[in-house]
C-alpha positions in Angstrom: 117.2 58.5 73.2 118.2 55.2 74.9 119.5 57.1 78.0 116.2 59.0 78.2 114.3 55.7 78.0 116.3 54.2 80.9 115.5 57.3 83.0 111.8 57.1 82.1 111.7 53.3 82.9 113.4 53.8 86.3 110.9 56.6 87.2 108.0 54.4 86.1 109.4 51.4 88.1 109.8 53.6 91.1 106.1 54.5 91.1 105.0 51.0 90.2 107.0 49.5 93.0 105.1 51.8 95.5 101.7 50.9 94.0 102.7 47.2 93.8 103.5 46.9 97.5 100.3 48.8 98.5 98.0 46.8 96.2 99.6 43.4 97.0 99.4 44.0 100.7 95.7 45.0 100.4 94.9 41.8 98.4 96.8 39.5 100.7 95.2 41.1 103.8 91.7 40.7 102.2 92.5 37.0 101.5 94.2 36.1 104.8 92.4 38.6 107.2 95.7 38.6 109.2 98.1 41.5 109.2 101.0 39.5 110.6 100.6 36.8 108.0 100.4 39.4 105.2 103.6 41.0 106.3 105.3 37.5 106.5 104.2 36.7 102.9 105.5 40.0 101.7 108.8 39.5 103.6 109.3 36.1 102.0 108.4 37.3 98.6 110.9 40.2 98.6 113.6 38.6 100.8 116.3 38.3 98.1 115.8 42.0 97.2 116.0 43.0 100.9 119.2 41.2 101.3 120.8 42.9 98.3 119.4 46.3 99.5 120.8 46.1 103.0 124.1 44.5 101.9 124.6 47.4 99.5 124.2 49.9 102.3 126.6 47.9 104.5 129.3 47.3 101.9 129.4 51.0 100.7 129.4 52.2 104.3 132.4 50.1 105.1 134.2 51.1 101.9 133.6 54.8 102.9 135.0 54.0 106.4 131.6 54.7 108.1 130.9 52.5 111.1 128.0 50.0 110.8 126.1 48.0 113.4 123.5 45.3 113.4 121.9 44.3 110.1 118.4 42.8 109.9 116.8 41.0 107.0 113.5 40.1 108.7 110.5 42.5 108.9 109.9 44.6 112.0 106.5 46.4 112.6 106.7 50.0 113.8 103.1 51.1 114.4 101.4 50.9 111.0 104.7 50.9 109.1 106.7 47.8 108.3 110.5 47.7 107.8 111.5 44.7 105.7 115.1 45.2 106.6 117.6 47.6 108.2 121.2 48.2 108.9 122.6 50.4 111.6 124.9 53.1 110.2 126.8 55.8 112.1 126.2 59.5 111.4 128.6 60.9 108.8 129.0 63.8 106.4 126.3 64.5 103.6 128.5 63.2 100.8 129.1 59.8 102.3 125.5 59.6 103.6 124.2 60.2 100.1 126.3 57.5 98.5 125.4 55.0 101.3 121.7 55.8 100.8 121.9 55.5 97.0 123.9 52.3 97.1 120.9 49.9 96.6 119.8 51.8 93.5 123.3 51.6 92.0 123.6 47.9 92.9 120.1 47.2 91.5 120.8 48.9 88.2 124.2 47.1 87.9 122.6 43.7 88.6 119.8 44.2 86.1 122.2 45.5 83.5 124.5 42.5 84.2 121.7 40.1 83.6 122.6 40.0 80.0 125.8 38.2 80.9 123.8 35.4 82.5 121.9 34.9 79.3 125.0 35.0 77.2 126.5 32.3 79.3 123.3 30.2 78.6 122.8 29.5 82.3 119.1 30.2 82.0 118.4 27.2 79.7 115.3 25.6 81.4 111.8 26.8 82.3 112.4 26.8 86.0 115.6 28.8 85.6 113.9 31.3 83.4 111.1 31.7 86.1 113.8 32.1 88.8 115.7 34.6 86.6 112.5 36.7 86.1 111.6 36.5 89.8 115.1 37.8 90.8 114.8 40.7 88.3 111.3 41.5 89.6 112.4 41.5 93.3 115.6 43.5 92.8 113.7 46.0 90.6 111.1 46.6 93.3 113.4 46.7 96.3 116.4 48.8 95.0 114.8 52.1 95.7 115.9 53.8 98.8 113.6 55.2 101.5 113.4 58.8 102.5 115.6 58.0 105.5 118.2 56.3 103.2 118.5 59.5 101.1 119.1 61.8 104.0 121.9 64.1 103.0 121.0 64.2 99.3 119.6 67.7 99.6 122.7 69.0 101.3 124.9 67.2 98.8 123.1 68.6 95.8 123.1 72.1 97.3 126.8 71.9 97.9 127.6 70.7 94.4 125.3 73.4 93.0 127.1 76.1 94.9 130.5 74.8 93.8 129.4 74.7 90.1 127.9 78.1 90.4 131.1 79.6 91.8 133.1 77.8 89.2 130.9 79.1 86.4 131.2 82.7 87.7 135.0 82.2 87.9 135.2 80.7 84.5 136.4 77.3 85.7 135.6 74.3 83.5 134.4 71.1 85.1 134.5 68.9 82.0 135.6 65.4 82.9 138.7 64.0 81.2 138.2 61.7 78.2 138.6 58.1 79.1 138.6 55.3 76.5 137.0 52.1 77.6 136.7 48.8 75.7 133.0 48.7 76.6 130.1 49.2 74.2 128.1 51.6 76.5 125.3 52.0 74.0 124.8 48.2 73.9 124.7 48.0 77.6 122.1 50.8 77.8 120.0 48.9 75.3 120.2 45.7 77.4 119.3 47.7 80.5 116.2 49.1 78.6 115.2 45.6 77.7 115.6 44.1 81.2 113.9 46.9 83.0 110.8 46.0 81.0 110.6 42.7 82.8 109.9 44.0 86.3 107.7 46.8 84.9 105.6 44.2 83.0 105.4 41.9 86.0 104.4 44.9 88.3 101.6 45.9 85.9 100.3 42.3 85.7 100.4 41.8 89.5 98.8 45.1 90.2 96.0 44.4 87.7 95.5 40.9 89.2 95.4 42.4 92.6 92.8 45.0 91.7 90.6 42.3 90.0 90.9 39.9 93.0 90.0 42.6 95.5 86.9 43.5 93.5 85.9 39.9 93.3 86.3 39.4 97.0 84.4 42.5 97.9 
């Protein structure tokens, strides 16, 4: 049940992150009346998450021996679209392209799950540290999802894996993974992840609600 809840929360956070960016940008533009200023505010707000996102691409690409180029953490306007960050990555096979594209999601989940260690070490012991802690979880949770371009190769990868599994099934080959004993309480970590995912979800709902109310007041 805990695993299902994590999946549901991640899906919910994905849609909330899209809605949050859209509603927040509309509210800021209505207040500032300046598109460039709106983009700048959003870039500053989500900057830590953008850094984590792009570095995840870069690190995984280098680990997989895929050439990388210039990395940008500042927003760039491309018509009506805005790129908060980017990293140049050479073309590669579908498998490596998939893992490079999915790297920010994996990094984001690991950072959110690892937040429990920060609390255990009693580092977050003052109000301003608690606010900073919540802000970091909020930003990472809303910037860890990859774009459509990041996930190029996913369809080819899943199709290849599906064909291999189908052939194996028809040939009677078992793909069961070997049993590995780890001194880690996985169920406890999943419960912690469930708990900490609620924070960015709750903040997203609150910010979206405030944005809608503010836009109605300013109309």
